[in-house]
N, C-alpha and C positions, 0 to 999 in steps of 0.2 A: 602478817602476810612480809615482813622486815623480812630480805636476805630468801626468798622464793625465787627457783634455782626451775628454769625450763633448757630441759636436754631438745633438741630436737634432729633424727637423723630423718637426711631425704634420702627413699630410698629408688627412684629412676633417676639415670642421667638426668643431667641437667643442660637444657641449653639455651644461652642469654638467657640465664637466670639475674638479674641484679641485685638481689637481692643486698640491700650493704650490710655491713659489721658481722660476718661471713666468717668460717675460719672452717677451713672441712680439709679432710685429711682422706686422701683416697686412696683407698685398700688395692692392694693388685691382682690381677684376673684381665680376664676379654671381658669382660665391662666391668666395671668396677662397682662398687656402691659409694655412693656419696656421703657421710657422715658429715654434720653440718652441727657444732654443738653450740648452742647459746647460753648466756647466765644474765639471768634479768634481777635486780637485786635494787632498792630505792637508794642504797650504801652506792651500789656501782653503776646504775643505769640514771641516770637523770633528764626527764625529758620539760622541755622549754617550749610550752602552745600556747599561740594567741590568736588572735580572732580577723582576719581581716574581709569584713565585709559578709557575707553567709557562706566563707571558706573558714573549714578548722584546717590550724596551721601545726603542725610538733616538728618541732625539729627537737634530733637527737644525739646526745654525745655515746661515741662508742663503750658498750659494757668491757667493764676493767673486771680480770682476775680477783679472785674472791675467794674466803674460809672453805664455801661451800663448792671450788672446783673439786672436789673431790667424787664429787655425784654427776659427775661426768659419765661413769659408766650410761650403758645403751640398757634398756630395763623392758624389755619382750617377754611371752611367754616360750621355752622353749619352746621346736620344732617337735621333738615325744608329745607333750601336753598339749601340742597346736594338731595336731592328727588326733590327740585322746579325743579333743573338744568336738572336731568334728566325726569320729562318729559317734561321739556321743547323741551328739542335736542330730544326727543325720536318720540314722537310724534305718536306712535300705540302699541296695548298693547293684554292681552287675557284678551275677558272682562266674567266675572261671572257669570250667571246669578240664581236662583231657580227656576229649574222644573218644571213639577209639581207631580211628581212623588215623590218630596225634594229633590233630588240629585243636588249640582249645574254642570254647564253646563259652560266649555271656548269656547268662541269663538272669532277668530281673531279682534280687530276690530283697525278701525285708528281715530284717532280724531282732533281736532282743542283748542284752548285755550280761554278760556275768559278775562277779561279782569283781572282779581282775580287768573288766575291759575287754571280755571276750566274745566276741559274737556268735551267737546261738540261733544257727538258720531251723525254718520252717522248708519242708522240702516235700511234694508230693511222692509216694512211691513207688508211683510206676513215670515218672519224668523221667527226662534223659540225663539230666545233668547229675540224679543220683544214681540213674546205672554207670554212665560213668565213676564219682566219685566212691561206688562201689570193686570198681576195678579199680582206680585209684584214688585213694583220699587226699593228694597236694593241688590241691586249688587256688586261686587267690578272691579276692571281691573289691572292690572299687569301688573307695568311697570318693563324691563332691556334693556339697548342698549345692541343689539347685535355683535355689533364688539368691538374689542379692540381698543385704550386703556379703553375709558367708558364704555366698558362692567365688569372692575375693580372695577371701582369706588366706584356705588352704584347698588342697587334695591329695590323697594317698591309697594305695592299694595295699593290703594286708594280705600274706601271703603267708600260706602253713600248710599243715593237712587235718582236715575234720575226723573229730571221731564222732559216732552216733548214741542219744542215751541211751540210761537205761527206760524204761518203763515207769518207774516214779520221777525220772529226773520230768521228763519229755512230759508227764502231767503239769507238771510244777510250770513248766514253760508254755505250752500250750496256753495254759492263764496267764499267764504272764504279757504272749504272745496279743491274745484273745485283749486286754485290757491297753494294749499299744497302739494295736492296732485296726482298731472296731472297722466293723459295718463290713468286712471283703463282703464283695461278692462276685460270682463269675471267677476265673478262672482265681479269685483271690481270698477267694470263700473255704476257712477253713473245714477241714473233714476229719474224716473220726481215721482213716490211716491214716492220715499226715504224720512223716518221719522229723525228729531231732536230731539238728547235727552240731554238735560244739566246735569251731575252728579256732585252732591254739597256734596262734601267730609269731613263725619265728622271727619276721623280720617286715617292716614296713617300708614301701616305699614311697617317700614323704618327696611332693614340689610346693612349697611354698608360695605363696603371692603375694599379701603386702609384706615387705618389711627382707626381704629375701631377692637374691641371686635366679635367673633361672635356671640353675643346675641343680637339679635334683638329688634328694640326700637317702643314703638309706639307713632307719632306725635298729638296731637289737632286740632283739627279745627282751632282754632287762631295759630299757630306754622304754621298752613300748608298755610293760606292766606295771615302773613304779611312776610311772607319768599318771601327774594328775589333770581332769577336765577344769576349763576356767568355771568356777562359779556363775559367769556373768552369761554362761553360755546361752540359757533359758533367756532373757530379758537383752543382750546385745541388740538383735535386730532390732526389735520396737525402741528402745534407747536411740538408737541411730537414725532411725525414721520420724521420732517424733520433734527429738534436734534441729535436726533438716528443715522439718516444717512448720514446726513451732516458734525456735529459740533459732534460726539461721541469724541473727546477727551476729549472739555468741559463739556461731562457728567459725565467722568470720574475722571476728575479735582474738580469738584463740587461736586464727590463722597468722593473722597480723602481727602479731604479738611474736610469738613460735618463730617467725621469718626474719624480725627484727624490722620490722616497712610497720608505714602510716598502713589504717584500713584504707585511707580510701587510694593507699597502693595495690590494695589488689581487684582484681577482677570476679572472683570466685570463691566461693572457697565450698567444701561439703565432706560432714563427716561419715566415715568408710565402714569403719568397728571402733570393736569398745574389749577391753576386756581388764581383767584386775590390774595390770599394771600401767597401763596408757589406751594408748587413743591412735589410730591413724584418719588422716584427712588427705581429705584430695584441695589440692594451693597452689591455684594461679593468678599469679600478677599483670598489669596490664601489663603489653605488646613482650608479653613473657610466655615459656611451654609451661602445663600445665606440670605440678609435681607432688608426687604421695609421702607425707611428709609423716614421724616418729612421736609424740607428743609424750614420756612417760609420765606419770604421777611421780607425787616424793613420797608417799608411800602405797601398797597396795591395798584396794578397795574392797570391803566385806562383805558387801550385796549391792540389793540394784538403788536402795537411798540414797548409801554411799557414794554410789559411782553418781546418780544423779547431783547429789552436793559436791562432790569433786568437779563434777561443769564444771556446776555454779560459781566455785570458785575460782576455778580459773578463769575466768569470764570475766568474771570482779578483776581481778589481779591484775588482769587484759587493758582493762578499763579505765583501772589508774594508774598506772605508768603510762599509758595513753595520752590521757591528762593531769600528768607527775603531781597527781594527790595524795597529801601525805597524812595522815587521820590523824584529827586532836587524842591525844590521848590521857585519858581522865584522872587527874591528880591525884594520889591515892589520900584517906582519910585518915587523918593525924599524922598526913607527913609534915617532915620538920622541915623549915622555910629557911 
């Protein structure tokens, strides 16, 4: 664990936050993102712990630069990757078509994805939006997760034109739709006359939540098509809920370590989201406003099991530094005296 490095980015404006040992780089703009980078290593950051009665007191020396400072690049999924992740995990959205009077009409629609991540819509043959698309194939599909924590991550609008699938492709799409959206009843019940349209995304209007400014971003077709959804997308919400409910102390310790403060200076913390490159968390110090921080991993995690192991490692490293713990390395067999 020697030389472990945490780089933390505060993604919301800070008001009266007195996290010590912070090096702040403020980007230009009307609402700047404040980036705070922290280096933690046993050689560069030594804690001296004492006990006064029942109170655990930790005094810390400021962290110094080391040879691992080259890892200070913020690691997080790209906007296109996050958009692809959102579209993948939601599978429904608001379809906006152009009405006969020129006024946009927004209606609910679920979808599946083809091998390029393009939505395939199931529409009623006699629906108003279907008639609108026959007049003009131009449309947009607004997608946003309905529940936390994914709802905090981002939202996006896919903009493009639809093309009706042929009979063979429609049959395959119907089978996949039934598998992904089973038990449809009422207005959602599949019908033999349903039509299937592929939405060819020409651009994506993206608004990031955690870790982004409030300004929207327009992604090109190439950026969207080439992007990859996060491998933890199907497990992230469960990991977040489980750690907040069952391992709250680990989350608190990770946040205190990332903010370079003692754990008893923290009032509250909450894991918000996790992806293959790192995590977002909400951290609130005593007598301070809450902030959203980004804690990147040292390497991309591979799957859910790897993510759990990495979170445990982060908490362990924070615990060791909190107590100035240095593991005793075993003596190698046959080593010369």
